[in-house]
C-alpha positions in Angstrom: 99.7 147.7 119.6 97.6 148.0 122.8 99.6 145.3 124.5 102.8 147.4 124.7 104.7 146.9 128.0 103.5 149.4 130.7 105.8 148.7 133.5 105.5 151.4 136.0 108.3 153.8 136.3 109.2 155.9 139.4 107.2 158.8 137.7 104.1 156.6 137.3 104.3 155.5 140.9 104.7 159.1 142.0 101.7 160.1 139.9 99.5 157.5 141.6 100.7 158.6 145.1 100.0 162.3 144.1 96.4 161.3 143.0 95.9 159.7 146.4 97.1 162.8 148.2 95.0 165.2 146.2 91.9 163.1 147.0 92.6 163.6 150.7 92.7 167.4 150.5 89.5 168.7 152.1 87.3 170.8 149.9 89.8 170.7 147.1 87.0 170.4 144.5 87.6 169.2 141.0 90.0 172.0 140.0 93.0 170.7 141.9 92.4 167.2 140.5 92.3 168.6 136.9 95.5 170.6 137.4 97.2 167.5 138.8 96.1 165.2 136.0 97.2 167.8 133.3 100.6 168.4 134.9 101.5 164.9 135.9 100.2 163.0 133.0 101.9 159.6 133.0 105.2 159.9 130.9 104.8 156.4 129.5 101.2 157.2 128.3 102.5 160.3 126.6 105.2 158.4 124.8 102.8 155.6 123.9 100.3 158.0 122.4 103.0 159.9 120.5 104.5 156.7 119.1 101.2 155.2 118.1 100.5 158.4 116.0 103.9 157.9 114.4 103.0 154.3 113.4 99.7 155.6 112.0 101.6 158.1 110.0 103.9 155.4 108.7 101.0 153.2 107.5 99.5 156.2 105.6 103.0 156.9 104.1 103.3 153.2 103.0 99.9 153.3 101.3 100.9 156.6 99.5 104.1 155.1 98.2 102.8 151.5 97.4 99.1 151.4 96.8 98.7 147.6 97.2 100.3 147.7 100.7 97.1 148.2 102.6 97.0 148.2 106.4 95.3 144.7 106.2 98.3 143.4 104.2 100.8 144.9 106.6 99.0 143.4 109.4 99.5 140.0 107.8 103.2 140.6 107.2 104.8 138.8 110.2 108.3 140.3 109.6 106.8 143.8 109.6 104.7 143.2 112.7 107.8 142.0 114.5 109.7 145.0 113.6 106.9 147.3 114.5 106.6 145.6 118.0 110.3 145.7 118.7 110.5 149.3 117.6 107.6 150.2 119.9 109.2 148.7 122.9 112.4 150.6 122.2 110.4 153.8 121.6 108.8 153.6 125.0 112.2 153.5 126.6 113.6 156.6 124.8 112.9 160.3 124.7 115.7 161.4 122.3 114.3 162.6 119.0 117.1 161.2 116.9 116.5 157.8 118.1 112.7 158.1 117.8 113.1 159.3 114.2 115.5 156.4 113.5 112.8 153.9 114.8 110.1 155.5 112.8 112.2 155.2 109.6 113.1 151.7 110.4 109.4 150.7 110.6 108.7 152.5 107.3 111.6 150.8 105.5 110.6 147.4 106.9 107.2 147.9 105.3 108.4 148.9 101.9 109.6 146.5 99.2 113.1 145.0 99.5 113.9 145.6 103.1 117.0 144.2 104.8 117.1 140.6 105.8 114.9 139.8 108.8 117.8 139.0 111.1 119.7 142.1 110.0 116.6 144.2 110.8 116.6 142.9 114.4 120.3 143.6 114.7 119.7 147.2 113.4 116.9 147.7 115.9 119.2 146.6 118.7 121.8 149.1 117.5 119.3 152.0 117.5 118.4 151.0 121.1 122.1 150.8 122.3 123.8 153.6 120.4 123.5 157.2 121.4 122.4 160.1 119.1 126.1 161.0 119.0 126.9 157.6 117.6 124.2 158.1 114.9 125.5 161.6 114.0 129.2 160.5 113.9 128.3 157.7 111.7 126.2 159.8 109.3 129.0 162.4 109.0 131.7 159.8 108.3 129.6 158.2 105.7 129.6 161.2 103.4 130.9 164.4 105.0 130.2 166.6 101.9 126.7 165.5 101.6 126.2 165.9 105.4 127.4 169.5 105.3 125.1 170.2 102.4 122.1 168.8 104.1 122.8 170.6 107.3 123.8 174.0 106.0 127.4 173.7 107.3 130.1 175.5 105.2 132.6 173.3 103.5 136.1 174.9 104.2 137.7 172.8 101.3 140.5 171.5 103.4 143.9 171.0 101.7 145.2 168.5 104.3 144.4 167.2 107.7 142.7 164.4 109.5 139.1 163.2 109.5 138.9 164.3 113.1 139.0 167.9 111.9 136.0 167.3 109.7 134.2 165.6 112.4 134.7 168.5 114.9 133.8 171.0 112.2 130.5 169.3 111.5 129.6 168.5 115.1 130.8 171.5 117.3 129.5 169.8 120.5 132.3 167.3 120.0 135.1 169.8 119.6 137.9 169.2 122.0 136.1 165.9 123.0 138.8 163.6 121.4 138.4 160.8 124.0 134.6 160.8 123.5 134.5 160.6 119.7 137.5 158.2 119.6 135.4 155.8 121.8 132.3 156.4 119.6 134.3 155.5 116.5 135.6 152.3 118.2 132.0 151.4 119.2 130.9 151.9 115.6 133.8 149.8 114.4 133.1 147.0 116.8 129.6 146.8 115.4 130.9 146.6 111.8 129.5 149.9 110.9 132.8 151.8 110.2 135.9 150.6 108.5 138.7 149.3 110.7 141.9 151.0 111.4 143.0 154.3 113.2 142.2 156.8 110.6 140.7 159.7 112.7 143.9 161.5 113.4 146.0 160.5 110.4 147.1 163.4 108.2 145.9 163.0 104.6 144.9 165.0 101.6 141.8 167.1 101.5 140.1 164.5 99.4 141.0 161.8 101.9 139.6 163.8 104.8 136.1 163.8 103.3 136.1 160.3 102.1 133.5 157.8 103.3 134.5 155.7 106.2 131.5 153.5 106.5 131.5 149.7 105.9 128.9 148.1 103.7 126.9 147.2 106.9 127.1 150.7 108.0 125.7 152.0 104.7 122.8 149.5 105.0 122.1 150.5 108.6 122.0 154.2 107.5 119.6 153.5 104.7 117.3 151.5 107.2 117.1 154.4 109.7 116.8 157.2 107.1 113.5 158.2 105.4 113.5 156.8 101.8 
């Protein structure tokens, strides 16, 4: 894992320039250097350290769940190593907690028995990289609205009739009144084969239909892959 890409960002370059400036300040002493180092710690190094700790926690959890899956055996599992490396590269490009959690769970599920097919794991990692946290939330809500409300402490109004868009806006208040945005999100998820096809969001239906699952089989597999088992 020490060979992760370390391409310099604008922040990294600024940090190096700042260090040079500090070194030119007369009689600055060590205190200014210490303050600078603590305040301008390279963002990519912070991300790398945090992610490596996540990977270490994953290995411990795998051992706790399946005793025979030792770190040595995991290191010899080429499919797992590939997933871990791909997930690591994606993690260093992201700061959003929802995506980092999805990546962590993906690595964990890749290590446990009966993971998705290797090619599908690569597809799912690409989706984590490309989709936004809103995409992941919308997919999760539309998979099982009732279960989602229970897990997140959201009251279930028990609708008598309406459209799934009403359920979506109820569960995700940040999307209220953002029809163009969540319509696009649903189209994106459909184009990736994660949601069922058709224009269902704004169709009036019974209360039971409003809270029905809208995910395709592939979407359900994707959710399992990015969710802690």
